[in-house]
DSSP file (Angstrom, degrees, kcal/mol; ACC not computed):
  #  RESIDUE AA STRUCTURE BP1 BP2  ACC     N-H-->O    O-->H-N    N-H-->O    O-->H-N    TCO  KAPPA ALPHA  PHI   PSI    X-CA   Y-CA   Z-CA
    1    1 A K              0   0    0      0, 0.0     2,-0.3     0, 0.0     8,-0.0   0.000 360.0 360.0 360.0 146.4   36.3  -10.8    2.5
    2    2 A A        -     0   0    0      2,-0.0     2,-0.4     7,-0.0     0, 0.0  -0.873 360.0-166.1-113.5 147.4   39.7  -12.5    2.8
    3    3 A F        -     0   0    0     -2,-0.3     6,-0.0     1,-0.1     3,-0.0  -0.990  21.5-151.4-135.1 141.1   43.1  -10.8    2.8
    4    4 A S  S    S+     0   0    0     -2,-0.4     2,-0.4     1,-0.1    -1,-0.1   0.784  86.9  45.9 -81.4 -25.9   46.6  -12.2    2.4
    5    5 A Q  S  > S-     0   0    0      1,-0.1     4,-1.5     0, 0.0     3,-0.4  -0.920  74.9-135.6-121.0 142.1   48.2   -9.4    4.5
    6    6 A N  H  > S+     0   0    0     -2,-0.4     4,-2.7     1,-0.2     5,-0.2   0.900 106.0  59.7 -58.6 -42.0   47.1   -8.0    7.8
    7    7 A S  H  > S+     0   0    0      1,-0.2     4,-2.4     2,-0.2    -1,-0.2   0.851 102.2  53.2 -59.6 -32.9   47.7   -4.5    6.5
    8    8 A D  H  > S+     0   0    0     -3,-0.4     4,-2.3     2,-0.2    -1,-0.2   0.884 108.1  51.0 -66.2 -40.0   45.1   -5.0    3.7
    9    9 A L  H  X S+     0   0    0     -4,-1.5     4,-2.9     2,-0.2    -2,-0.2   0.923 109.9  49.3 -62.7 -46.1   42.6   -6.1    6.3
   10   10 A I  H  X S+     0   0    0     -4,-2.7     4,-1.8     2,-0.2    -2,-0.2   0.952 111.1  49.5 -60.2 -48.4   43.2   -3.0    8.4
   11   11 A K  H  X S+     0   0    0     -4,-2.4     4,-0.7     1,-0.2     3,-0.3   0.937 113.2  46.9 -52.5 -47.5   42.8   -0.8    5.3
   12   12 A H  H >X S+     0   0    0     -4,-2.3     3,-1.4     1,-0.2     4,-0.7   0.916 107.8  55.8 -63.9 -42.3   39.5   -2.6    4.4
   13   13 A Q  H >X S+     0   0    0     -4,-2.9     4,-2.4     1,-0.3     3,-1.0   0.850  99.4  62.6 -62.9 -29.1   38.2   -2.3    8.0
   14   14 A R  H 3X S+     0   0    0     -4,-1.8     4,-2.1    -3,-0.3    -1,-0.3   0.782  91.9  63.5 -66.2 -25.4   38.7    1.5    7.7
   15   15 A T  H << S+     0   0    0     -3,-1.4    -1,-0.3    -4,-0.7    -2,-0.2   0.795 112.4  37.1 -66.7 -27.5   36.2    1.7    4.9
   16   16 A H  H << S+     0   0    0     -3,-1.0    -2,-0.2    -4,-0.7    -1,-0.2   0.837 121.0  43.2 -86.2 -40.2   33.6    0.4    7.5
   17   17 A S  H  < S-     0   0    0     -4,-2.4    -3,-0.2     2,-0.1    -2,-0.2   0.714  96.1-134.1 -80.5 -23.0   34.8    2.3   10.6
   18   18 A G     <  +     0   0    0     -4,-2.1    -3,-0.1     1,-0.3    -4,-0.1   0.477  47.1 159.2  80.4   0.8   35.4    5.5    8.8
   19   19 A E        +     0   0    0     -6,-0.2    -1,-0.3    -5,-0.1    -2,-0.1  -0.386  16.7 178.7 -65.6 132.8   38.8    5.8   10.6
   20   20 A K        +     0   0    0     -2,-0.1    12,-0.3    -3,-0.1    11,-0.1  -0.755   9.4 166.2-137.2  84.3   41.1    8.2    8.7
   21   21 A P        +     0   0    0      0, 0.0     2,-0.6     0, 0.0    11,-0.2   0.589  56.5  81.5 -83.0  -7.9   44.5    8.5   10.6
   22   22 A Y  E     -A   31   0A   0      9,-2.2     9,-3.1    11,-0.1     2,-0.4  -0.866  64.5-168.9-103.6 116.7   46.5   10.2    7.8
   23   23 A Q  E     -A   30   0A   0     -2,-0.6     7,-0.2     7,-0.3     2,-0.2  -0.828  24.2-114.7-113.4 145.4   45.9   14.0    7.6
   24   24 A C        -     0   0    0      5,-2.9    15,-0.0    -2,-0.4    -1,-0.0  -0.484  19.4-140.5 -67.6 135.1   46.8   16.6    4.9
   25   25 A G  S    S+     0   0    0     -2,-0.2    -1,-0.1     1,-0.2     3,-0.1   0.626  98.0  47.2 -73.8 -12.5   49.3   19.1    6.2
   26   26 A I  S    S+     0   0    0      3,-0.1     2,-0.2     1,-0.0    -1,-0.2   0.808 122.2   9.6-101.3 -35.3   47.6   22.0    4.3
   27   27 A C  S    S-     0   0    0      2,-0.2    -3,-0.0     0, 0.0    -1,-0.0  -0.651  84.4 -93.1-131.9-168.2   44.0   21.5    5.2
   28   28 A D  S    S+     0   0    0     -2,-0.2     2,-0.1    -5,-0.1    -3,-0.1   0.407  75.2 127.5 -92.2   3.1   41.9   19.3    7.6
   29   29 A K        -     0   0    0     -6,-0.1    -5,-2.9     9,-0.0     2,-0.3  -0.381  40.6-165.1 -65.9 137.2   41.2   16.5    5.0
   30   30 A A  E     -A   23   0A   0     -7,-0.2     2,-0.3    -2,-0.1    -7,-0.3  -0.848   4.4-154.3-124.0 159.0   42.1   13.1    6.4
   31   31 A F  E     -A   22   0A   0     -9,-3.1    -9,-2.2    -2,-0.3     7,-0.0  -0.946  22.3-138.8-136.6 149.3   42.6    9.7    4.7
   32   32 A S  S    S+     0   0    0     -2,-0.3     2,-0.3   -12,-0.3   -18,-0.1   0.681  95.1  44.9 -79.2 -18.3   42.4    6.0    5.6
   33   33 A Q  S    S-     0   0    0    -11,-0.1     5,-0.1   -13,-0.1     2,-0.1  -0.916  84.2-127.2-125.7 153.2   45.5    5.2    3.7
   34   34 A N    >   +     0   0    0     -2,-0.3     3,-1.1     3,-0.1     2,-0.8  -0.263  65.1   2.6 -92.9-179.4   48.8    7.1    3.7
   35   35 A N  T 3> S+     0   0    0      1,-0.3     4,-3.0     2,-0.1     5,-0.2  -0.267 119.8  47.3  50.2 -83.1   51.2    8.6    1.0
   36   36 A S  H 3> S+     0   0    0     -2,-0.8     4,-2.5     1,-0.2    -1,-0.3   0.872 114.0  49.8 -59.9 -38.9   49.6    8.1   -2.5
   37   37 A N  H <> S+     0   0    0     -3,-1.1     4,-2.4     2,-0.2    -1,-0.2   0.918 113.6  44.7 -64.3 -43.4   46.2    9.4   -1.3
   38   38 A I  H  > S+     0   0    0      2,-0.2     4,-2.9     1,-0.2    -2,-0.2   0.915 112.1  53.1 -69.6 -41.8   47.7   12.5    0.3
   39   39 A I  H  X S+     0   0    0     -4,-3.0     4,-0.7     2,-0.2    -2,-0.2   0.930 112.2  45.1 -58.2 -44.8   50.0   13.1   -2.8
   40   40 A R  H >< S+     0   0    0     -4,-2.5     3,-1.0    -5,-0.2     4,-0.5   0.940 113.5  50.1 -63.6 -43.2   46.9   13.0   -5.0
   41   41 A H  H >< S+     0   0    0     -4,-2.4     3,-2.7     1,-0.3     4,-0.5   0.926 100.7  62.3 -63.0 -43.2   44.9   15.2   -2.7
   42   42 A Q  H >X S+     0   0    0     -4,-2.9     4,-2.1     1,-0.3     3,-0.9   0.708  89.0  72.2 -57.0 -20.5   47.7   17.8   -2.5
   43   43 A R  H <X S+     0   0    0     -3,-1.0     4,-2.1    -4,-0.7    -1,-0.3   0.789  88.2  62.1 -64.8 -25.3   47.2   18.4   -6.2
   44   44 A T  H <4 S+     0   0    0     -3,-2.7    -1,-0.2    -4,-0.5    -2,-0.2   0.811 107.9  42.8 -67.2 -26.0   43.9   20.0   -5.3
   45   45 A H  H <4 S+     0   0    0     -3,-0.9    -2,-0.2    -4,-0.5    -1,-0.2   0.866 121.8  38.5 -83.0 -40.3   46.0   22.6   -3.4
   46   46 A S  H  < S-     0   0    0     -4,-2.1    -2,-0.2     2,-0.1    -3,-0.2   0.672  97.4-132.9 -85.1 -16.4   48.7   23.0   -6.1
   47   47 A G     <  +     0   0    0     -4,-2.1    -3,-0.1     1,-0.2    -4,-0.1   0.525  48.0 160.2  76.1   2.3   46.4   22.8   -9.1
   48   48 A E        +     0   0    0     -5,-0.3    -1,-0.2    -6,-0.2    -2,-0.1  -0.372  15.7 175.4 -62.5 129.0   48.9   20.3  -10.6
   49   49 A K        +     0   0    0     -3,-0.1    12,-0.3    -2,-0.1    11,-0.2  -0.726   5.5 168.3-136.6  86.3   47.2   18.2  -13.4
   50   50 A P        +     0   0    0      0, 0.0     2,-0.6     0, 0.0    11,-0.2   0.518  51.6  85.4 -82.2  -4.7   49.9   16.0  -15.0
   51   51 A Y  E     -B   60   0B   0      9,-2.2     9,-2.8    11,-0.0     2,-0.4  -0.870  59.5-170.0-105.7 119.1   47.6   13.7  -17.0
   52   52 A H  E     -B   59   0B   0     -2,-0.6     2,-0.4     7,-0.2     7,-0.2  -0.867  21.5-127.5-115.3 138.6   46.5   15.0  -20.4
   53   53 A C        -     0   0    0      5,-2.7    14,-0.0    -2,-0.4     3,-0.0  -0.685  10.0-153.5 -82.5 133.3   43.9   13.6  -22.8
   54   54 A G  S    S+     0   0    0     -2,-0.4    -1,-0.1     1,-0.2     3,-0.1   0.620  92.7  53.3 -79.2 -12.8   45.4   13.0  -26.3
   55   55 A E  S    S+     0   0    0      3,-0.1     2,-0.2     1,-0.1    -1,-0.2   0.771 121.8   0.6 -95.0 -29.5   41.9   13.4  -27.8
   56   56 A C  S    S-     0   0    0      2,-0.2    -3,-0.1    -3,-0.0    -1,-0.1  -0.772  84.8 -86.2-145.6-172.7   40.9   16.8  -26.4
   57   57 A D  S    S+     0   0    0     -2,-0.2    -3,-0.1    -5,-0.1     2,-0.0   0.363  75.9 127.2 -87.9   6.8   42.2   19.5  -24.1
   58   58 A K        -     0   0    0     -6,-0.1    -5,-2.7     8,-0.0     2,-0.3  -0.366  37.7-167.5 -71.3 145.1   41.1   18.0  -20.8
   59   59 A V  E     -B   52   0B   0     -7,-0.2     2,-0.3    -2,-0.0    -7,-0.2  -0.922   0.9-160.0-128.2 153.7   43.7   17.5  -18.1
   60   60 A F  E     -B   51   0B   0     -9,-2.8    -9,-2.2    -2,-0.3     3,-0.0  -0.965  25.3-143.5-139.6 152.3   43.5   15.6  -14.8
   61   61 A S  S    S+     0   0    0     -2,-0.3     2,-0.4   -12,-0.3    -1,-0.1   0.663  91.8  45.4 -83.6 -19.1   45.2   15.5  -11.5
   62   62 A Q  S >> S-     0   0    0    -11,-0.1     4,-1.3     1,-0.1     3,-0.5  -0.961  74.9-134.2-127.4 143.2   44.9   11.7  -11.2
   63   63 A S  H 3> S+     0   0    0     -2,-0.4     4,-2.6     1,-0.2     5,-0.2   0.875 107.5  61.1 -63.1 -33.9   45.6    9.0  -13.8
   64   64 A S  H 3> S+     0   0    0      1,-0.2     4,-2.4     2,-0.2    -1,-0.2   0.851 100.7  54.4 -63.9 -30.5   42.3    7.2  -12.9
   65   65 A G  H <> S+     0   0    0     -3,-0.5     4,-2.4     2,-0.2    -1,-0.2   0.901 109.0  46.9 -68.0 -38.5   40.5   10.4  -14.0
   66   66 A L  H  X S+     0   0    0     -4,-1.3     4,-2.8     2,-0.2    -2,-0.2   0.914 111.5  51.8 -67.2 -42.3   42.1   10.3  -17.4
   67   67 A I  H  X S+     0   0    0     -4,-2.6     4,-0.9     2,-0.2    -2,-0.2   0.954 112.6  44.4 -61.0 -50.0   41.3    6.6  -17.8
   68   68 A K  H >< S+     0   0    0     -4,-2.4     3,-0.8     1,-0.2     4,-0.5   0.924 113.7  52.7 -55.0 -45.6   37.6    7.2  -17.0
   69   69 A H  H >X S+     0   0    0     -4,-2.4     3,-2.1     1,-0.2     4,-0.7   0.889 101.0  58.6 -61.7 -40.6   37.6   10.2  -19.3
   70   70 A M  H 3X S+     0   0    0     -4,-2.8     4,-1.8     1,-0.3     3,-0.5   0.776  94.4  66.7 -62.0 -24.9   39.0    8.2  -22.2
   71   71 A R  H <X S+     0   0    0     -4,-0.9     4,-2.2    -3,-0.8     5,-0.3   0.742  91.7  61.6 -65.3 -25.0   36.1    5.9  -22.0
   72   72 A T  H <4 S+     0   0    0     -3,-2.1    -1,-0.2    -4,-0.5    -2,-0.2   0.792 108.2  44.0 -71.3 -26.3   33.9    8.9  -23.1
   73   73 A H  H  < S+     0   0    0     -4,-0.7    -2,-0.2    -3,-0.5    -1,-0.2   0.859 121.5  36.9 -79.6 -38.2   35.8    9.0  -26.3
   74   74 A T  H  < S-     0   0    0     -4,-1.8    -2,-0.2     2,-0.1    -3,-0.2   0.681  97.2-132.1 -88.9 -20.0   35.8    5.2  -26.9
   75   75 A G     <  +     0   0    0     -4,-2.2     2,-0.2     1,-0.3    -3,-0.1   0.542  49.7 159.2  76.6   6.3   32.3    4.5  -25.6
   76   76 A E        +     0   0    0     -5,-0.3    -1,-0.3    -6,-0.2    -2,-0.1  -0.440  21.0 178.3 -66.6 132.7   33.7    1.6  -23.5
   77   77 A K        +     0   0    0     -2,-0.2    12,-0.2    -3,-0.1    11,-0.1  -0.776   5.7 170.7-134.1  83.5   31.6    0.6  -20.6
   78   78 A P        +     0   0    0      0, 0.0     2,-0.9     0, 0.0    11,-0.2   0.628  56.1  80.9 -77.2 -11.3   33.5   -2.4  -19.1
   79   79 A Y  E     -C   88   0C   0      9,-2.1     9,-2.3    11,-0.0     2,-0.4  -0.806  65.0-177.1-102.1 101.4   31.4   -2.7  -15.9
   80   80 A K  E     -C   87   0C   0     -2,-0.9     2,-0.3     7,-0.2     7,-0.2  -0.775  27.2-120.8-106.4 138.2   28.3   -4.7  -16.8
   81   81 A C        -     0   0    0      5,-2.8     3,-0.1    -2,-0.4    14,-0.0  -0.587  12.2-152.8 -73.7 131.6   25.3   -5.5  -14.6
   82   82 A S  S    S+     0   0    0     -2,-0.3    -1,-0.1     1,-0.2     3,-0.1   0.558  93.7  49.6 -82.6  -9.0   24.8   -9.3  -14.3
   83   83 A Q  S    S+     0   0    0      3,-0.1     2,-0.2     1,-0.0    -1,-0.2   0.577 121.5   5.0-107.1 -13.4   21.1   -8.8  -13.7
   84   84 A C  S    S-     0   0    0      2,-0.2    -3,-0.1    -3,-0.1    -1,-0.0  -0.829  85.3 -86.5-151.7-170.1   20.1   -6.4  -16.4
   85   85 A D  S    S+     0   0    0     -2,-0.2     2,-0.1    -5,-0.1    -3,-0.1   0.345  78.4 123.4 -90.9   7.7   21.5   -4.7  -19.5
   86   86 A E        -     0   0    0     -6,-0.1    -5,-2.8     8,-0.0     2,-0.3  -0.371  36.0-178.3 -72.3 148.1   23.0   -1.7  -17.8
   87   87 A A  E     -C   80   0C   0     -7,-0.2     2,-0.3    -2,-0.1    -7,-0.2  -0.979   6.1-158.7-144.0 149.9   26.8   -1.0  -18.2
   88   88 A Y  E     -C   79   0C   0     -9,-2.3    -9,-2.1    -2,-0.3     6,-0.0  -0.960  28.4-136.7-140.7 151.4   29.0    1.7  -16.8
   89   89 A I  S    S+     0   0    0     -2,-0.3     2,-0.3   -12,-0.2    -1,-0.1   0.856  94.4  50.5 -65.5 -42.2   32.3    3.5  -17.3
   90   90 A Q  S  > S-     0   0    0      1,-0.1     4,-1.3   -11,-0.1     3,-0.1  -0.800  72.5-139.5-110.1 143.8   33.1    3.3  -13.6
   91   91 A K  H  > S+     0   0    0     -2,-0.3     4,-2.5     1,-0.2     5,-0.2   0.873 105.8  58.5 -60.7 -41.6   33.2    0.3  -11.3
   92   92 A S  H  > S+     0   0    0      1,-0.2     4,-2.1     2,-0.2    -1,-0.2   0.845 102.1  54.8 -61.8 -33.9   31.6    2.5   -8.5
   93   93 A S  H  > S+     0   0    0      2,-0.2     4,-2.0     1,-0.2    -1,-0.2   0.886 108.8  48.3 -66.7 -38.7   28.6    3.3  -10.7
   94   94 A L  H  X S+     0   0    0     -4,-1.3     4,-3.0     2,-0.2    -2,-0.2   0.905 110.1  50.4 -65.5 -42.4   28.0   -0.4  -11.2
   95   95 A I  H  X S+     0   0    0     -4,-2.5     4,-1.2     1,-0.2    -2,-0.2   0.914 112.0  48.8 -61.4 -40.2   28.3   -1.2   -7.4
   96   96 A Y  H  < S+     0   0    0     -4,-2.1     4,-0.5     1,-0.2     3,-0.3   0.911 112.1  48.5 -63.4 -43.5   25.8    1.6   -6.8
   97   97 A H  H >X S+     0   0    0     -4,-2.0     3,-2.0     1,-0.2     4,-0.8   0.909 104.3  59.2 -63.7 -45.2   23.4    0.3   -9.5
   98   98 A L  H >X S+     0   0    0     -4,-3.0     4,-2.0     1,-0.3     3,-0.9   0.838  96.5  62.9 -56.3 -32.3   23.6   -3.3   -8.1
   99   99 A R  H 3X S+     0   0    0     -4,-1.2     4,-2.5    -3,-0.3    -1,-0.3   0.739  92.8  63.7 -62.9 -23.8   22.3   -2.0   -4.8
  100  100 A T  H <4 S+     0   0    0     -3,-2.0    -1,-0.3    -4,-0.5    -2,-0.2   0.810 108.4  41.4 -72.7 -29.1   19.1   -1.0   -6.6
  101  101 A H  H << S+     0   0    0     -3,-0.9    -2,-0.2    -4,-0.8    -1,-0.2   0.878 123.5  36.2 -82.4 -38.9   18.6   -4.7   -7.3
  102  102 A T  H  < S-     0   0    0     -4,-2.0    -2,-0.2     2,-0.1    -3,-0.2   0.710  95.3-133.4 -88.2 -20.8   19.6   -6.0   -3.9
  103  103 A G     <  +     0   0    0     -4,-2.5    -3,-0.1     1,-0.3    -4,-0.1   0.502  48.0 160.5  77.7   3.7   18.2   -3.2   -1.7
  104  104 A E        -     0   0    0     -5,-0.2    -1,-0.3    -6,-0.2    -2,-0.1  -0.345  22.9-178.3 -63.4 134.3   21.4   -3.1    0.2
  105  105 A K        +     0   0    0     -3,-0.1    12,-0.2    -2,-0.1    11,-0.2  -0.761   6.8 172.3-132.1  83.8   22.1    0.1    2.1
  106  106 A P        +     0   0    0      0, 0.0     2,-0.7     0, 0.0    11,-0.2   0.510  54.8  79.7 -79.1  -4.7   25.6   -0.4    3.7
  107  107 A Y  E     -D  116   0D   0      9,-2.0     9,-2.9    11,-0.0     2,-0.4  -0.891  63.3-175.7-107.4 109.6   26.2    3.1    5.1
  108  108 A Q  E     -D  115   0D   0     -2,-0.7     2,-0.4     7,-0.2     7,-0.2  -0.863  26.7-123.9-114.1 135.8   24.3    3.5    8.4
  109  109 A C     >  -     0   0    0      5,-3.4     4,-1.6    -2,-0.4    14,-0.0  -0.586  14.0-151.2 -72.1 128.6   24.0    6.6   10.5
  110  110 A S  T  4 S+     0   0    0     -2,-0.4    -1,-0.1     1,-0.2    -2,-0.0   0.607  92.3  51.1 -79.2  -9.6   25.2    5.9   14.0
  111  111 A Q  T  4 S+     0   0    0      3,-0.1    -1,-0.2     1,-0.0    -2,-0.0   0.816 130.2   8.7 -95.7 -34.4   22.9    8.5   15.5
  112  112 A C  T  4 S-     0   0    0      2,-0.2    -2,-0.2     0, 0.0     3,-0.1   0.422  90.3-121.2-130.9   1.7   19.6    7.6   14.0
  113  113 A E     <  +     0   0    0     -4,-1.6    -3,-0.1     1,-0.2     2,-0.1   0.454  57.7 150.4  73.7   1.3   20.1    4.2   12.2
  114  114 A K        -     0   0    0     -6,-0.1    -5,-3.4     1,-0.1     2,-0.3  -0.431  34.7-145.3 -66.3 140.3   19.0    5.6    8.9
  115  115 A A  E     -D  108   0D   0     -7,-0.2     2,-0.3    -3,-0.1    -7,-0.2  -0.819  13.3-163.0-115.9 151.9   20.8    3.7    6.1
  116  116 A F  E     -D  107   0D   0     -9,-2.9    -9,-2.0    -2,-0.3     3,-0.0  -0.928  27.5-134.8-133.4 154.5   22.2    4.9    2.6
  117  117 A L  S    S+     0   0    0     -2,-0.3     2,-0.3   -12,-0.2    -1,-0.1   0.817  94.8  36.6 -67.8 -35.5   23.3    3.4   -0.7
  118  118 A Q  S  > S-     0   0    0    -11,-0.1     4,-1.4     1,-0.1     3,-0.2  -0.915  73.1-132.5-125.4 147.5   26.4    5.6   -0.8
  119  119 A N  H  > S+     0   0    0     -2,-0.3     4,-2.4     1,-0.2     5,-0.2   0.865 108.7  60.0 -59.5 -37.8   28.8    6.9    1.8
  120  120 A S  H  > S+     0   0    0      1,-0.2     4,-2.0     2,-0.2    -1,-0.2   0.863 103.3  51.3 -65.5 -33.3   28.5   10.4    0.3
  121  121 A D  H  > S+     0   0    0     -3,-0.2     4,-2.2     2,-0.2    -1,-0.2   0.861 108.8  50.9 -67.8 -34.7   24.8   10.4    1.1
  122  122 A L  H  X S+     0   0    0     -4,-1.4     4,-2.6     2,-0.2    -2,-0.2   0.921 108.7  52.3 -65.7 -42.5   25.5    9.3    4.7
  123  123 A I  H  X S+     0   0    0     -4,-2.4     4,-0.8     1,-0.2    -2,-0.2   0.919 111.1  46.6 -58.7 -46.3   28.0   12.2    5.0
  124  124 A K  H >< S+     0   0    0     -4,-2.0     3,-0.6     1,-0.2     4,-0.4   0.902 112.2  50.8 -62.9 -41.9   25.4   14.7    3.8
  125  125 A H  H >X S+     0   0    0     -4,-2.2     3,-2.2     1,-0.2     4,-0.6   0.893 100.9  61.1 -62.1 -41.9   22.9   13.2    6.1
  126  126 A Q  H >X S+     0   0    0     -4,-2.6     4,-2.4     1,-0.3     3,-0.6   0.731  90.7  70.4 -62.2 -21.2   25.1   13.4    9.2
  127  127 A R  H <X S+     0   0    0     -4,-0.8     4,-2.4    -3,-0.6    -1,-0.3   0.776  87.3  64.6 -63.2 -25.9   25.2   17.2    8.7
  128  128 A T  H <4 S+     0   0    0     -3,-2.2    -1,-0.2    -4,-0.4    -2,-0.2   0.874 110.5  38.4 -65.1 -32.6   21.6   17.3    9.8
  129  129 A H  H << S+     0   0    0     -3,-0.6    -2,-0.2    -4,-0.6    -1,-0.2   0.895 123.3  38.6 -80.5 -44.8   22.8   16.0   13.2
  130  130 A S  H  < S-     0   0    0     -4,-2.4    -2,-0.2     2,-0.1    -3,-0.2   0.732  94.1-135.3 -84.1 -20.6   26.0   18.0   13.5
  131  131 A G     <  +     0   0    0     -4,-2.4     2,-0.1     1,-0.2    -3,-0.1   0.617  45.5 161.8  73.7  11.8   24.7   21.2   12.0
  132  132 A E        -     0   0    0     -5,-0.2    -1,-0.2    -6,-0.2    -2,-0.1  -0.423  20.7-174.8 -67.0 136.5   27.9   21.5    9.9
  133  133 A K        +     0   0    0     -2,-0.1    12,-0.3    -3,-0.1    11,-0.1  -0.737  11.6 166.8-133.3  82.7   27.5   23.9    6.9
  134  134 A P        +     0   0    0      0, 0.0     2,-0.7     0, 0.0    11,-0.2   0.569  54.3  83.1 -78.0 -10.9   30.8   23.6    4.8
  135  135 A Y  E     -E  144   0E   0      9,-2.2     9,-2.8    11,-0.0     2,-0.4  -0.856  61.9-174.6-104.0 111.9   29.5   25.4    1.7
  136  136 A Q  E     -E  143   0E   0     -2,-0.7     2,-0.3     7,-0.2     7,-0.2  -0.878  25.2-123.5-114.2 133.6   29.7   29.2    2.0
  137  137 A C     >  -     0   0    0      5,-3.1     4,-1.3    -2,-0.4    14,-0.0  -0.550  13.1-150.1 -74.0 131.9   28.4   31.9   -0.4
  138  138 A G  T  4 S+     0   0    0     -2,-0.3    -1,-0.1     1,-0.2    -2,-0.0   0.602  92.5  50.5 -78.1 -11.9   31.2   34.2   -1.4
  139  139 A V  T  4 S+     0   0    0      3,-0.1    -1,-0.2     1,-0.0    -2,-0.0   0.900 131.8   6.1 -94.0 -45.9   28.8   37.1   -1.8
  140  140 A C  T  4 S-     0   0    0      2,-0.1    -2,-0.1     0, 0.0    -1,-0.0   0.444  90.8-124.2-119.2  -2.8   26.9   37.2    1.4
  141  141 A E     <  +     0   0    0     -4,-1.3     2,-0.1     1,-0.2    -3,-0.1   0.581  53.9 153.8  68.4  13.2   28.7   34.5    3.5
  142  142 A K        -     0   0    0     -6,-0.1    -5,-3.1     8,-0.1     2,-0.3  -0.501  34.5-140.7 -69.2 145.9   25.5   32.5    4.2
  143  143 A A  E     -E  136   0E   0     -7,-0.2     2,-0.3    -2,-0.1    -7,-0.2  -0.824  16.9-167.4-117.6 150.7   26.5   28.8    4.7
  144  144 A F  E     -E  135   0E   0     -9,-2.8    -9,-2.2    -2,-0.3     3,-0.0  -0.947  26.2-139.5-135.8 153.3   24.8   25.6    3.6
  145  145 A S  S    S+     0   0    0     -2,-0.3     2,-0.4   -12,-0.3   -18,-0.1   0.731  92.3  47.8 -81.6 -23.8   25.1   21.9    4.5
  146  146 A H  S >> S-     0   0    0      1,-0.1     4,-1.5   -11,-0.1     3,-0.7  -0.955  73.9-138.8-124.6 139.7   24.7   20.7    0.8
  147  147 A S  H 3> S+     0   0    0     -2,-0.4     4,-2.2     1,-0.2     5,-0.2   0.849 104.4  61.4 -62.8 -36.1   26.5   22.1   -2.2
  148  148 A S  H 3> S+     0   0    0      1,-0.2     4,-1.9     2,-0.2    -1,-0.2   0.808 101.1  53.0 -61.1 -29.8   23.3   22.0   -4.2
  149  149 A D  H <> S+     0   0    0     -3,-0.7     4,-2.3     2,-0.2    -1,-0.2   0.892 107.7  51.1 -69.4 -40.9   21.7   24.4   -1.8
  150  150 A L  H  X S+     0   0    0     -4,-1.5     4,-2.7     2,-0.2    -2,-0.2   0.912 107.9  51.8 -61.3 -42.3   24.5   26.8   -2.2
  151  151 A I  H  X S+     0   0    0     -4,-2.2     4,-1.3     2,-0.2    -2,-0.2   0.931 111.1  48.0 -60.9 -45.6   24.2   26.6   -6.0
  152  152 A K  H  X S+     0   0    0     -4,-1.9     4,-0.8     1,-0.2     3,-0.3   0.919 112.9  48.8 -57.5 -43.4   20.5   27.4   -5.7
  153  153 A H  H >X S+     0   0    0     -4,-2.3     3,-1.0     1,-0.2     4,-1.0   0.905 107.1  54.7 -64.4 -43.8   21.2   30.3   -3.4
  154  154 A Q  H 3X S+     0   0    0     -4,-2.7     4,-2.1     1,-0.3    -1,-0.2   0.803  98.3  62.9 -66.8 -25.9   23.9   31.7   -5.7
  155  155 A R  H 3X S+     0   0    0     -4,-1.3     4,-2.8    -3,-0.3    -1,-0.3   0.836  97.5  59.3 -65.8 -30.2   21.4   31.8   -8.6
  156  156 A M  H <X S+     0   0    0     -3,-1.0     4,-2.3    -4,-0.8    -1,-0.2   0.893 105.5  47.3 -63.6 -39.5   19.5   34.3   -6.4
  157  157 A H  H  X S+     0   0    0     -4,-1.0     4,-2.4     2,-0.2    -2,-0.2   0.922 113.0  48.7 -67.3 -44.7   22.5   36.6   -6.4
  158  158 A T  H  X S+     0   0    0     -4,-2.1     4,-2.3     2,-0.2    -2,-0.2   0.904 111.3  49.9 -62.0 -43.9   22.9   36.2  -10.2
  159  159 A E  H  X S+     0   0    0     -4,-2.8     4,-2.1     2,-0.2    -1,-0.2   0.889 110.7  49.5 -59.3 -43.4   19.1   36.9  -10.7
  160  160 A K  H  X S+     0   0    0     -4,-2.3     4,-1.6    -5,-0.2    -2,-0.2   0.923 110.8  50.0 -62.2 -42.4   19.3   40.1   -8.6
  161  161 A K  H  X S+     0   0    0     -4,-2.4     4,-0.7     1,-0.2    -2,-0.2   0.903 110.4  50.1 -61.9 -42.5   22.4   41.3  -10.5
  162  162 A E  H >X S+     0   0    0     -4,-2.3     3,-0.9     1,-0.2     4,-0.7   0.909 108.5  53.5 -62.9 -41.5   20.6   40.7  -13.9
  163  163 A K  H >< S+     0   0    0     -4,-2.1     3,-0.6     1,-0.3    -1,-0.2   0.838 104.7  54.3 -64.0 -35.7   17.5   42.6  -12.7
  164  164 A T  H 3< S+     0   0    0     -4,-1.6    -1,-0.3     1,-0.2    -2,-0.2   0.715 107.0  51.8 -73.3 -17.9   19.6   45.6  -11.8
  165  165 A Y  H <<        0   0    0     -3,-0.9    -1,-0.2    -4,-0.7    -2,-0.2   0.562 360.0 360.0 -90.2 -13.3   21.0   45.7  -15.2
  166  166 A Q    <<        0   0    0     -4,-0.7    -1,-0.2    -3,-0.6    -2,-0.2   0.445 360.0 360.0 -87.6 360.0   17.6   45.7  -17.0
């Protein structure tokens, strides 16, 4: 990739290196780019959702969320695969889909060399090495490395509660 400004090259390189030098003052979340990313993130703490859908009651913390949501009303899928008939609402979905054609797995674990289609899958995988378990049950405080495991676990509490009422 070519960049007209050195700062754009640095930002792009951070997508590969994982460097995130800008940190939220409220939590431990860090970002590769400053200002606008932190402002958007801080809405998760404040609950502010300034973007409203004119078709339904949904509200969004980011304008991009509203734009994507509006496509569910219009049916617009502007991101089309050049190799098959698939089309997507989001560019990221098309990029992920294209990797199924190319076999590309650009996100590689530095500890075991396993590679992934998406960065989020790499992050989940890295928890197998680190032992990190960021998803904690509010009932019994058991912790999990994947949100899906927490959801399955929470069903157990719900089922126990339902059995006691029967």
